N, CA, C and O atoms as CSV, one atom per row, in Angstrom:
chain,resi,resn,atom,element,x,y,z
A,1,UNK,N,N,-12.235,5.778,-0.681
A,1,UNK,CA,C,-12.149,4.247,-0.738
A,1,UNK,C,C,-13.379,3.566,-0.429
A,1,UNK,O,O,-14.092,4.107,0.417
A,2,UNK,N,N,-13.785,2.450,-0.964
A,2,UNK,CA,C,-14.871,1.724,-0.642
A,2,UNK,C,C,-14.870,1.194,0.624
A,2,UNK,O,O,-13.753,1.043,1.120
A,3,UNK,N,N,-15.806,0.876,1.272
A,3,UNK,CA,C,-15.887,0.365,2.790
A,3,UNK,C,C,-15.244,-0.909,2.872
A,3,UNK,O,O,-14.453,-1.023,3.809
A,4,UNK,N,N,-15.407,-1.997,2.040
A,4,UNK,CA,C,-14.687,-3.257,2.187
A,4,UNK,C,C,-13.212,-3.186,2.070
A,4,UNK,O,O,-12.504,-3.921,2.758
A,5,UNK,N,N,-12.661,-2.237,1.133
A,5,UNK,CA,C,-11.502,-1.999,0.927
A,5,UNK,C,C,-10.715,-1.133,2.144
A,5,UNK,O,O,-9.576,-1.328,2.567
A,6,UNK,N,N,-11.517,-0.295,2.493
A,6,UNK,CA,C,-11.029,0.542,3.671
A,6,UNK,C,C,-10.730,-0.214,4.821
A,6,UNK,O,O,-9.738,0.029,5.509
A,7,UNK,N,N,-11.703,-1.315,5.124
A,7,UNK,CA,C,-11.689,-2.285,6.356
A,7,UNK,C,C,-10.439,-3.170,6.192
A,7,UNK,O,O,-9.704,-3.496,7.124
A,8,UNK,N,N,-10.292,-3.496,4.994
A,8,UNK,CA,C,-9.125,-4.660,4.798
A,8,UNK,C,C,-7.677,-3.875,4.862
A,8,UNK,O,O,-6.611,-4.405,5.175
A,9,UNK,N,N,-7.835,-2.755,4.565
A,9,UNK,CA,C,-6.562,-2.037,4.571
A,9,UNK,C,C,-6.267,-1.569,5.863
A,9,UNK,O,O,-5.073,-1.501,6.153
A,10,UNK,N,N,-7.223,-1.181,6.823
A,10,UNK,CA,C,-7.001,-0.905,8.085
A,10,UNK,C,C,-6.589,-2.103,8.702
A,10,UNK,O,O,-5.559,-2.129,9.375
A,11,UNK,N,N,-7.346,-3.167,8.523
A,11,UNK,CA,C,-6.500,-4.474,9.299
A,11,UNK,C,C,-5.044,-4.719,9.023
A,11,UNK,O,O,-4.224,-5.105,9.856
A,12,UNK,N,N,-4.810,-4.442,7.714
A,12,UNK,CA,C,-3.452,-4.863,7.295
A,12,UNK,C,C,-2.476,-3.793,7.986
A,12,UNK,O,O,-1.424,-4.150,8.516
A,13,UNK,N,N,-2.858,-2.580,7.948
A,13,UNK,CA,C,-2.106,-1.346,8.716
A,13,UNK,C,C,-1.892,-1.889,10.289
A,13,UNK,O,O,-0.772,-1.818,10.795
A,14,UNK,N,N,-2.827,-2.338,10.899
A,14,UNK,CA,C,-2.749,-2.604,12.059
A,14,UNK,C,C,-1.698,-3.878,12.321
A,14,UNK,O,O,-0.947,-3.918,13.295
A,15,UNK,N,N,-1.760,-4.793,11.406
A,15,UNK,CA,C,-0.760,-5.951,11.505
A,15,UNK,C,C,0.686,-5.321,11.216
A,15,UNK,O,O,1.678,-5.743,11.811
A,16,UNK,N,N,0.744,-4.413,10.385
A,16,UNK,CA,C,2.060,-3.821,10.127
A,16,UNK,C,C,2.353,-2.930,11.222
A,16,UNK,O,O,3.545,-2.964,11.526
A,17,UNK,N,N,1.720,-2.221,11.845
A,17,UNK,CA,C,2.090,-1.481,13.208
A,17,UNK,C,C,2.744,-2.575,14.073
A,17,UNK,O,O,3.810,-2.303,14.624
A,18,UNK,N,N,2.149,-3.884,14.250
A,18,UNK,CA,C,2.676,-4.658,15.206
A,18,UNK,C,C,3.844,-5.168,14.877
A,18,UNK,O,O,4.624,-5.462,15.783
A,19,UNK,N,N,4.243,-5.401,13.354
A,19,UNK,CA,C,5.352,-5.830,13.009
A,19,UNK,C,C,6.550,-4.889,13.214
A,19,UNK,O,O,7.646,-5.357,13.525
A,20,UNK,N,N,6.340,-3.427,13.026
A,20,UNK,CA,C,7.243,-2.514,13.329
A,20,UNK,C,C,7.637,-2.308,14.769
A,20,UNK,O,O,8.782,-2.012,15.108
A,21,UNK,N,N,6.530,-2.498,15.680
A,21,UNK,CA,C,6.645,-2.614,17.073
A,21,UNK,C,C,7.730,-3.789,17.245
A,21,UNK,O,O,8.800,-3.558,17.808
A,22,UNK,N,N,7.450,-4.894,16.802
A,22,UNK,CA,C,8.219,-6.155,16.984
A,22,UNK,C,C,9.868,-5.847,16.431
A,22,UNK,O,O,10.866,-6.349,16.949
A,23,UNK,N,N,9.870,-5.008,15.393
A,23,UNK,CA,C,11.170,-4.547,15.061
A,23,UNK,C,C,11.925,-3.942,16.109
A,23,UNK,O,O,13.069,-4.292,16.398
A,24,UNK,N,N,11.298,-3.049,16.669
A,24,UNK,CA,C,11.593,-2.050,17.770
A,24,UNK,C,C,12.379,-2.955,18.953
A,24,UNK,O,O,13.487,-2.844,19.479
A,25,UNK,N,N,11.307,-3.872,19.109
A,25,UNK,CA,C,11.804,-4.698,20.423
A,25,UNK,C,C,13.070,-5.706,19.904
A,25,UNK,O,O,13.986,-6.087,20.632
A,26,UNK,N,N,12.922,-5.997,18.668
A,26,UNK,CA,C,14.158,-6.943,18.321
A,26,UNK,C,C,15.396,-6.109,18.253
A,26,UNK,O,O,16.445,-6.734,18.415
A,27,UNK,N,N,15.481,-4.871,18.054
A,27,UNK,CA,C,16.749,-4.144,18.168
A,27,UNK,C,C,17.027,-3.566,19.740
A,27,UNK,O,O,18.182,-3.327,20.094
A,28,UNK,N,N,16.113,-3.402,20.465
A,28,UNK,CA,C,16.313,-3.269,21.802
A,28,UNK,C,C,16.702,-4.523,22.603
A,28,UNK,O,O,17.383,-4.427,23.624
A,29,UNK,N,N,16.280,-5.656,22.146
A,29,UNK,CA,C,16.767,-6.970,22.780
A,29,UNK,C,C,18.169,-7.431,22.159
A,29,UNK,O,O,18.749,-8.460,22.507
A,30,UNK,N,N,18.663,-6.481,21.138
A,30,UNK,CA,C,19.945,-7.121,20.890
A,30,UNK,C,C,20.030,-8.223,19.813
A,30,UNK,O,O,21.089,-8.806,19.580
A,31,UNK,N,N,18.765,-8.515,19.102
A,31,UNK,CA,C,18.547,-9.663,18.234
A,31,UNK,C,C,19.632,-9.763,17.148
A,31,UNK,O,O,20.400,-8.830,16.912
A,32,UNK,N,N,19.653,-10.744,16.607
A,32,UNK,CA,C,20.563,-10.996,15.511
A,32,UNK,C,C,20.305,-9.999,14.259
A,32,UNK,O,O,19.171,-9.793,13.827
A,33,UNK,N,N,21.239,-9.519,13.826
A,33,UNK,CA,C,21.133,-8.495,12.451
A,33,UNK,C,C,20.112,-9.173,11.415
A,33,UNK,O,O,18.989,-8.769,11.116
A,34,UNK,N,N,20.732,-10.210,10.986
A,34,UNK,CA,C,19.939,-10.770,9.813
A,34,UNK,C,C,18.594,-11.285,10.124
A,34,UNK,O,O,17.808,-11.598,9.230
A,35,UNK,N,N,18.307,-11.381,11.434
A,35,UNK,CA,C,16.785,-11.614,11.675
A,35,UNK,C,C,16.038,-10.271,11.684
A,35,UNK,O,O,14.912,-10.214,11.190
A,36,UNK,N,N,16.501,-9.411,12.114
A,36,UNK,CA,C,15.883,-7.842,12.202
A,36,UNK,C,C,15.917,-7.593,10.553
A,36,UNK,O,O,14.870,-7.139,10.091
A,37,UNK,N,N,16.874,-7.811,9.727
A,37,UNK,CA,C,16.862,-7.498,8.202
A,37,UNK,C,C,15.668,-8.396,7.787
A,37,UNK,O,O,14.754,-7.874,7.148
A,38,UNK,N,N,15.626,-9.441,8.042
A,38,UNK,CA,C,14.419,-10.333,7.419
A,38,UNK,C,C,13.087,-9.870,7.787
A,38,UNK,O,O,12.176,-9.997,6.968
A,39,UNK,N,N,12.859,-9.315,9.002
A,39,UNK,CA,C,11.601,-8.740,9.421
A,39,UNK,C,C,11.309,-7.571,8.821
A,39,UNK,O,O,10.130,-7.283,8.619
A,40,UNK,N,N,12.212,-6.824,8.491
A,40,UNK,CA,C,12.218,-5.364,7.617
A,40,UNK,C,C,11.889,-5.718,6.354
A,40,UNK,O,O,11.092,-4.959,5.804
A,41,UNK,N,N,12.324,-6.779,5.647
A,41,UNK,CA,C,11.868,-7.188,4.313
A,41,UNK,C,C,10.264,-7.630,4.512
A,41,UNK,O,O,9.496,-7.290,3.613
A,42,UNK,N,N,9.767,-8.319,5.569
A,42,UNK,CA,C,8.568,-8.694,5.651
A,42,UNK,C,C,7.681,-7.440,5.777
A,42,UNK,O,O,6.604,-7.450,5.180
A,43,UNK,N,N,8.015,-6.433,6.454
A,43,UNK,CA,C,7.285,-5.347,6.742
A,43,UNK,C,C,7.255,-4.667,5.288
A,43,UNK,O,O,6.117,-4.313,4.980
A,44,UNK,N,N,8.140,-4.428,4.416
A,44,UNK,CA,C,8.095,-3.914,3.128
A,44,UNK,C,C,7.243,-4.598,2.313
A,44,UNK,O,O,6.412,-3.981,1.648
A,45,UNK,N,N,7.334,-5.829,2.267
A,45,UNK,CA,C,6.392,-6.670,1.576
A,45,UNK,C,C,4.740,-6.288,1.974
A,45,UNK,O,O,3.856,-5.993,1.169
A,46,UNK,N,N,4.641,-6.377,3.237
A,46,UNK,CA,C,3.174,-6.104,3.695
A,46,UNK,C,C,2.682,-4.721,3.264
A,46,UNK,O,O,1.496,-4.523,2.999
A,47,UNK,N,N,3.641,-3.747,3.197
A,47,UNK,CA,C,3.235,-2.557,2.887
A,47,UNK,C,C,3.061,-2.477,1.232
A,47,UNK,O,O,2.205,-1.701,0.806
A,48,UNK,N,N,3.687,-3.097,0.480
A,48,UNK,CA,C,3.534,-3.375,-1.019
A,48,UNK,C,C,2.115,-3.880,-1.125
A,48,UNK,O,O,1.355,-3.320,-1.914
A,49,UNK,N,N,1.690,-4.917,-0.373
A,49,UNK,CA,C,0.488,-5.634,-0.558
A,49,UNK,C,C,-0.515,-4.558,-0.236
A,49,UNK,O,O,-1.398,-4.428,-1.084
A,50,UNK,N,N,-0.565,-3.819,0.731
A,50,UNK,CA,C,-1.264,-2.900,1.124
A,50,UNK,C,C,-1.615,-1.804,-0.099
A,50,UNK,O,O,-2.703,-1.415,-0.521
A,51,UNK,N,N,-0.400,-1.509,-0.448
A,51,UNK,CA,C,-0.295,-0.445,-1.630
A,51,UNK,C,C,-1.214,-0.989,-2.855
A,51,UNK,O,O,-2.012,-0.271,-3.459
A,52,UNK,N,N,-0.981,-2.387,-3.139
A,52,UNK,CA,C,-1.775,-2.945,-4.219
A,52,UNK,C,C,-3.322,-3.085,-3.961
A,52,UNK,O,O,-4.200,-2.993,-4.818
A,53,UNK,N,N,-3.466,-3.292,-2.803
A,53,UNK,CA,C,-5.017,-3.172,-2.237
A,53,UNK,C,C,-5.705,-1.818,-2.610
A,53,UNK,O,O,-6.792,-1.677,-3.172
A,54,UNK,N,N,-4.904,-0.924,-2.210
A,54,UNK,CA,C,-5.455,0.704,-2.329
A,54,UNK,C,C,-5.527,0.989,-3.769
A,54,UNK,O,O,-6.534,1.566,-4.179
A,55,UNK,N,N,-4.385,0.590,-4.780
A,55,UNK,CA,C,-4.288,0.907,-6.008
A,55,UNK,C,C,-5.644,0.090,-6.762
A,55,UNK,O,O,-6.302,0.608,-7.665
A,56,UNK,N,N,-5.901,-1.244,-6.211
A,56,UNK,CA,C,-6.955,-1.803,-6.966
A,56,UNK,C,C,-8.049,-1.247,-6.806
A,56,UNK,O,O,-8.847,-1.089,-7.730
A,57,UNK,N,N,-8.279,-0.816,-5.442
A,57,UNK,CA,C,-9.738,-0.060,-5.150
A,57,UNK,C,C,-9.559,1.145,-5.699
A,57,UNK,O,O,-10.670,1.530,-6.062
A,58,UNK,N,N,-8.675,2.007,-5.971
A,58,UNK,CA,C,-8.721,3.072,-6.684
A,58,UNK,C,C,-9.102,2.824,-8.374
A,58,UNK,O,O,-9.874,3.554,-8.996
A,59,UNK,N,N,-8.527,1.872,-8.840
A,59,UNK,CA,C,-8.917,1.696,-10.099
A,59,UNK,C,C,-10.408,1.042,-10.325
A,59,UNK,O,O,-11.080,1.400,-11.292
A,60,UNK,N,N,-10.807,0.244,-9.558
A,60,UNK,CA,C,-12.170,-0.264,-9.563
A,60,UNK,C,C,-13.137,0.753,-9.037
A,60,UNK,O,O,-14.349,0.541,-9.093
A,61,UNK,N,N,-12.693,1.729,-8.583
A,61,UNK,CA,C,-13.744,2.725,-8.168
A,61,UNK,C,C,-13.609,4.238,-8.841
A,61,UNK,O,O,-14.493,4.769,-9.512
A,62,UNK,N,N,-12.372,4.796,-8.535
A,62,UNK,CA,C,-12.250,6.101,-9.135
A,62,UNK,C,C,-11.882,6.278,-10.430
A,62,UNK,O,O,-12.311,7.235,-11.074
A,63,UNK,N,N,-10.961,5.280,-11.002
A,63,UNK,CA,C,-10.772,5.248,-12.394
A,63,UNK,C,C,-12.128,4.699,-13.279
A,63,UNK,O,O,-12.634,5.360,-14.186
A,64,UNK,N,N,-12.536,3.571,-12.904
A,64,UNK,CA,C,-13.731,3.413,-13.389
A,64,UNK,C,C,-14.835,4.383,-13.511
A,64,UNK,O,O,-15.469,4.516,-14.558
A,65,UNK,N,N,-15.053,5.037,-12.476
A,65,UNK,CA,C,-15.948,6.276,-12.357
A,65,UNK,C,C,-15.593,7.392,-13.361
A,65,UNK,O,O,-16.458,8.086,-13.895
A,66,UNK,N,N,-14.242,7.529,-13.591
A,66,UNK,CA,C,-13.979,8.682,-14.716
A,66,UNK,C,C,-13.992,8.058,-16.021
A,66,UNK,O,O,-13.901,8.808,-16.992
A,67,UNK,N,N,-14.088,6.834,-16.203
A,67,UNK,CA,C,-14.253,6.092,-17.513
A,67,UNK,C,C,-15.687,6.250,-17.672
A,67,UNK,O,O,-16.030,6.885,-18.669
A,68,UNK,N,N,-16.579,5.821,-16.925
A,68,UNK,CA,C,-18.047,5.728,-17.168
A,68,UNK,C,C,-18.460,7.275,-17.161
A,68,UNK,O,O,-19.526,7.466,-17.746
A,69,UNK,N,N,-17.935,8.276,-16.700
A,69,UNK,CA,C,-18.573,9.632,-16.725
A,69,UNK,C,C,-18.228,10.321,-18.028
A,69,UNK,O,O,-18.911,11.300,-18.331
A,70,UNK,N,N,-17.201,9.914,-18.883
A,70,UNK,CA,C,-17.102,10.315,-20.149
A,70,UNK,C,C,-16.106,11.666,-19.944
A,70,UNK,O,O,-15.562,12.143,-20.940
A,71,UNK,N,N,-15.932,12.149,-18.865
A,71,UNK,CA,C,-15.009,13.418,-18.835
A,71,UNK,C,C,-13.601,12.924,-19.120
A,71,UNK,O,O,-12.983,12.144,-18.395
A,72,UNK,N,N,-13.147,13.475,-20.286
A,72,UNK,CA,C,-11.845,13.232,-20.844
A,72,UNK,C,C,-10.800,13.785,-19.998
A,72,UNK,O,O,-9.726,13.193,-19.886
A,73,UNK,N,N,-11.018,14.801,-19.436
A,73,UNK,CA,C,-9.988,15.567,-18.381
A,73,UNK,C,C,-9.613,14.692,-17.264
A,73,UNK,O,O,-8.480,14.382,-16.897
A,74,UNK,N,N,-10.909,14.296,-16.719
A,74,UNK,CA,C,-10.799,13.456,-15.334
A,74,UNK,C,C,-9.995,12.081,-15.826
A,74,UNK,O,O,-9.091,11.630,-15.123
A,75,UNK,N,N,-10.337,11.514,-16.938
A,75,UNK,CA,C,-9.728,10.170,-17.373
A,75,UNK,C,C,-8.239,10.302,-17.492
A,75,UNK,O,O,-7.448,9.484,-17.024
A,76,UNK,N,N,-7.902,11.420,-18.171
A,76,UNK,CA,C,-6.290,11.794,-18.303
A,76,UNK,C,C,-5.748,11.804,-16.950
A,76,UNK,O,O,-4.749,11.159,-16.631
A,77,UNK,N,N,-6.369,12.492,-16.216
A,77,UNK,CA,C,-5.897,12.868,-14.589
A,77,UNK,C,C,-5.632,11.598,-14.095
A,77,UNK,O,O,-4.518,11.346,-13.637
A,78,UNK,N,N,-6.540,10.743,-14.129
A,78,UNK,CA,C,-6.559,9.479,-13.334
A,78,UNK,C,C,-5.602,8.517,-13.799
A,78,UNK,O,O,-5.022,7.796,-12.987
A,79,UNK,N,N,-5.373,8.435,-15.076
A,79,UNK,CA,C,-4.379,7.542,-15.574
A,79,UNK,C,C,-2.887,8.129,-15.534
A,79,UNK,O,O,-1.905,7.386,-15.520
A,80,UNK,N,N,-2.808,9.475,-15.517
A,80,UNK,CA,C,-1.510,10.208,-15.274
A,80,UNK,C,C,-1.209,9.958,-13.685
A,80,UNK,O,O,-0.050,9.689,-13.371
A,81,UNK,N,N,-2.077,10.029,-12.813
A,81,UNK,CA,C,-1.750,9.572,-11.228
A,81,UNK,C,C,-1.312,8.213,-11.230
A,81,UNK,O,O,-0.248,7.961,-10.666
A,82,UNK,N,N,-1.984,7.269,-11.791
A,82,UNK,CA,C,-1.478,5.755,-11.804
A,82,UNK,C,C,-0.076,5.752,-12.379
A,82,UNK,O,O,0.809,5.172,-11.750
A,83,UNK,N,N,0.190,6.352,-13.519
A,83,UNK,CA,C,1.467,6.025,-14.247
A,83,UNK,C,C,2.600,6.623,-13.054
A,83,UNK,O,O,3.573,5.966,-12.685
A,84,UNK,N,N,2.265,7.961,-12.556
A,84,UNK,CA,C,3.205,8.603,-11.808
A,84,UNK,C,C,3.548,7.727,-10.648
A,84,UNK,O,O,4.727,7.442,-10.439
A,85,UNK,N,N,2.468,7.225,-9.783
A,85,UNK,CA,C,2.780,6.542,-8.657
A,85,UNK,C,C,3.444,5.255,-8.927
A,85,UNK,O,O,4.335,4.849,-8.181
A,86,UNK,N,N,3.033,4.563,-10.008
A,86,UNK,CA,C,3.737,3.342,-10.340
A,86,UNK,C,C,5.132,3.758,-10.609
A,86,UNK,O,O,5.968,3.167,-9.924
A,87,UNK,N,N,5.565,4.607,-11.419
A,87,UNK,CA,C,7.007,5.101,-11.700
A,87,UNK,C,C,7.684,5.476,-10.259
A,87,UNK,O,O,8.867,5.171,-10.105
A,88,UNK,N,N,7.013,6.095,-9.248
A,88,UNK,CA,C,7.857,6.388,-7.904
A,88,UNK,C,C,7.963,4.990,-7.312
A,88,UNK,O,O,9.010,4.612,-6.786
A,89,UNK,N,N,6.839,4.193,-7.401
A,89,UNK,CA,C,6.948,2.822,-6.404
A,89,UNK,C,C,8.031,2.046,-6.929
A,89,UNK,O,O,8.623,1.313,-6.137
A,90,UNK,N,N,8.408,2.079,-8.171
A,90,UNK,CA,C,9.316,1.076,-8.777
A,90,UNK,C,C,10.639,1.491,-8.507
A,90,UNK,O,O,11.500,0.698,-8.887
A,91,UNK,N,N,11.099,2.703,-7.855
A,91,UNK,CA,C,12.602,3.155,-7.808
A,91,UNK,C,C,12.811,2.766,-6.453
A,91,UNK,O,O,13.911,2.932,-5.926
């Protein structure tokens, strides 16, 4: 990963860690179920944003490099990886 993307994703994961810790405390404190589920949805959304940021970096760095290299095998591999991961994340 490129340095700027790595820093941004690391910060995002630290916030997500805090959210997950908050979920544990909510369960421990016996908070209202719908409030807990709402927070779970927020964590999932935050994870999706992190995933998008990582994929954006991958395309702008790794895929771009494969394209500019002219290496057809590397290009096909990078595109196949993206298609596979997008297929998995949409399930």
